[in-house]
C-alpha positions in Angstrom: -13.3 72.1 9.9 -15.0 74.2 7.3 -18.3 74.1 9.2 -16.7 75.2 12.4 -14.9 78.0 10.6 -18.2 79.1 8.9 -20.0 79.0 12.3 -17.3 81.2 13.8 -17.8 83.7 11.0 -21.6 83.7 10.9 -22.2 83.7 14.7 -21.2 87.3 15.2 -23.4 88.4 12.3 -26.4 86.9 14.0 -25.5 88.5 17.3 -25.3 91.9 15.7 -28.7 91.5 13.9 -30.3 90.3 17.1 -29.1 93.4 18.9 -30.9 95.6 16.3 -34.0 93.4 16.6 -34.5 94.2 20.3 -37.4 96.6 20.9 -36.6 100.2 21.2 -36.9 101.1 24.9 -36.5 104.9 24.4 -39.2 106.7 26.4 -41.9 108.7 24.7 -42.2 112.3 25.7 -45.4 113.6 27.2 -47.8 115.7 25.2 -47.1 118.6 27.4 -43.3 118.4 26.7 -44.0 118.1 23.0 -46.3 121.2 23.2 -43.6 123.2 25.0 -40.9 122.3 22.5 -43.3 123.1 19.7 -44.0 126.6 21.1 -40.3 127.2 21.7 -39.4 126.1 18.1 -42.2 128.3 16.6 -40.6 131.2 18.4 -37.2 130.3 17.1 -38.7 130.0 13.6 -40.0 133.6 13.9 -36.5 134.8 15.1 -35.0 133.0 12.1 -37.6 134.5 9.6 -38.8 131.1 8.5 -41.5 131.3 5.8 -44.9 129.8 6.4 -44.3 127.2 3.7 -41.2 126.0 5.6 -42.6 126.4 9.1 -44.0 122.9 9.7 -40.8 121.2 8.5 -38.6 123.6 10.5 -40.6 123.1 13.7 -40.8 119.3 13.3 -37.1 119.0 12.9 -36.5 121.4 15.8 -38.8 119.5 18.1 -37.3 116.1 17.1 -33.8 117.5 17.7 -34.8 118.6 21.2 -36.5 115.3 22.0 -33.6 113.3 20.8 -31.1 115.4 22.8 -33.2 114.7 25.9 -33.3 110.9 25.2 -36.9 110.7 23.9 -38.4 109.2 20.8 -38.9 111.4 17.8 -42.5 112.4 16.7 -43.9 112.2 13.2 -45.8 115.4 13.3 -46.5 118.5 15.5 -49.5 120.8 15.8 -48.6 124.4 15.2 
């Protein structure tokens, strides 16, 4: 009885962990799309008076926000 109860408790935990172990099938954005978002975000940074020291972080976050909202994978860096 105890083994059956333990199995009922543990089985859902394995199912949840298996769900997270499945490969991420989010599409990767094209280089052209990333370039367009980068240019757009640089323009927004100018409008927001972002300093040069904060520019890269601002643009990277902006680009990743745009990519994520469109269902694409985030990038680790952008070329400004």
